[in-house]
C-alpha positions as a printed Julia matrix, in Angstrom:
68×3 Matrix{Float64}:
  15.86   -6.35   -0.17
  15.62   -7.82    3.33
  13.16   -6.31    5.81
  12.62   -6.75    9.52
   8.84   -6.41    9.1
   7.27   -9.87    9.08
   3.8    -8.85    7.91
   4.27   -8.86    4.14
   1.19   -9.41    1.99
   1.37   -9.69   -1.79
  -1.37   -8.06   -3.8
  -2.35   -6.01   -6.82
  -2.87   -2.24   -6.94
  -6.55   -1.52   -7.61
  -6.38    2.28   -7.62
  -4.12    5.23   -6.92
  -5.85    8.45   -5.8
  -3.03   10.99   -5.94
  -3.34   14.42   -4.38
  -0.8    17.25   -4.29
   1.01   15.86   -1.21
  -0.33   12.39   -0.39
  -1.89    9.49   -2.25
  -4.24    6.66   -1.27
  -3.23    3.35   -2.78
  -5.77    0.5    -2.65
  -4.34   -3.01   -2.86
  -6.37   -6.17   -3.49
  -4.8    -8.93   -1.38
  -7.32  -11.61   -2.37
 -10.43  -13.08   -0.86
 -12.3    -9.8    -1.26
  -9.88   -7.99    1.07
  -8.51   -4.54    0.23
  -5.71   -2.75    2.05
  -5.49    1.02    1.74
  -2.16    2.73    2.27
  -1.55    6.46    2.46
   1.85    7.39    1.05
   3.44   10.56   -0.27
   2.73   11.6    -3.85
   6.5    11.49   -4.38
   6.5     7.79   -3.41
   3.87    7.06   -6.07
   6.1     8.73   -8.66
   9.32    7.1    -7.41
   7.8     3.59   -7.47
   5.76    4.27  -10.61
   2.65    2.9    -8.89
  -0.37    2.29  -11.1
  -3.47    0.09  -11.14
  -2.59   -3.48  -12.05
   0.9    -3.41  -10.51
   1.96   -6.38   -8.4
   3.12   -5.06   -5.0
   3.78   -6.16   -1.44
   2.02   -4.43    1.46
   4.47   -4.32    4.37
   2.81   -3.69    7.72
   4.74   -2.73   10.83
   2.49   -3.2    13.84
   3.57    0.06   15.41
   2.04    1.89   12.43
  -1.33    0.15   12.3
  -3.65    1.36   15.05
  -7.42    0.93   14.82
  -9.95    1.32   17.6
 -13.68    1.24   17.92
């Protein structure tokens, strides 16, 4: 699969906290850094996400907004 998003970070799923509608997926990308992604519960089922899975976090800058 080819993607236009250039920010692709390989990692390993640490945990999946699945609720009725959404799920929080924590990904260890190395060096003590974790990325947390909120996805639909359906996505977790469709991808079969579980702790220990090798995944790629794909970040589109328009969807990552943090302020302090």
